[in-house]
N, C-alpha and C positions, 0 to 999 in steps of 0.2 A: 504494499499499499504506499502510495506516495505521501510525503509529508511536506507541506508547502509553507514558505515563510515570505511575507511581503516586506519589501524595503523600498521606500521612495517610488511607489507606483509599479515596481517590478516584482514578480513572484519567482522565487527560487525553489526548486525541488530538492529538498535536503536529502532525499534518498539517493541522489546521484553523486553525492560527495562522500568521500572516504574519511575525511577529517575536517572538523570545525574547530578553529582555535583563535585565541586573541592575538591581534597584531599589535600595532602601536596603540597609543593611548585612545585613539578614536577609531580603530579598525577591528573588524572580524574577518578572518580569512576562511574561505571555503576551498578545500583542496580536493581534487579528484585522485589524489595519491597520498601515500604516507609522507608527511612533511615534518622534518626535524628542526626547522628554523634556519637551515643553511641555505642561503639564497644563491650561492654560486652554481649549484647543480640544477637549478630550476628553470633554466632557459627553455627547455623543450616542453615544459609543463605550464598549464595555464591555471593560475590561482584566481579565484573570484574574491575581490576585496570590497567589503561593504564599509563605506565611510559614514561616520556619525558626527554630529555637531560637537558632542562632548563625551567625555569618559562615562558620565552617568547614563547618557542615552545608549551608549555601547553596552554598558553593563545591564541595562534593562532589556536590550535586545538579545543578549546572550542568554538571559534567563528564559525569555520567550522561546528561544530555539531549543533550549534544554527541555522545556515543558513539551514542545512539539515532538521532539525526538524520543522522549521517555514516557509519553502518555499512551 
């Protein structure tokens, strides 16, 4: 079953991503591969980066994503 998350008018199918992690203070990274935080080897892969206005907004979004994934 697909699990969807809306961000700035776009819908992301979380079921298509292998890993969801926090990026910089205002980012959430959606990775279709296992990501260890080393950017050097990621040229061939496409990360989806969700940008937020603030860290608080980002933290609220990661909580919503967690609820979607584990409900």
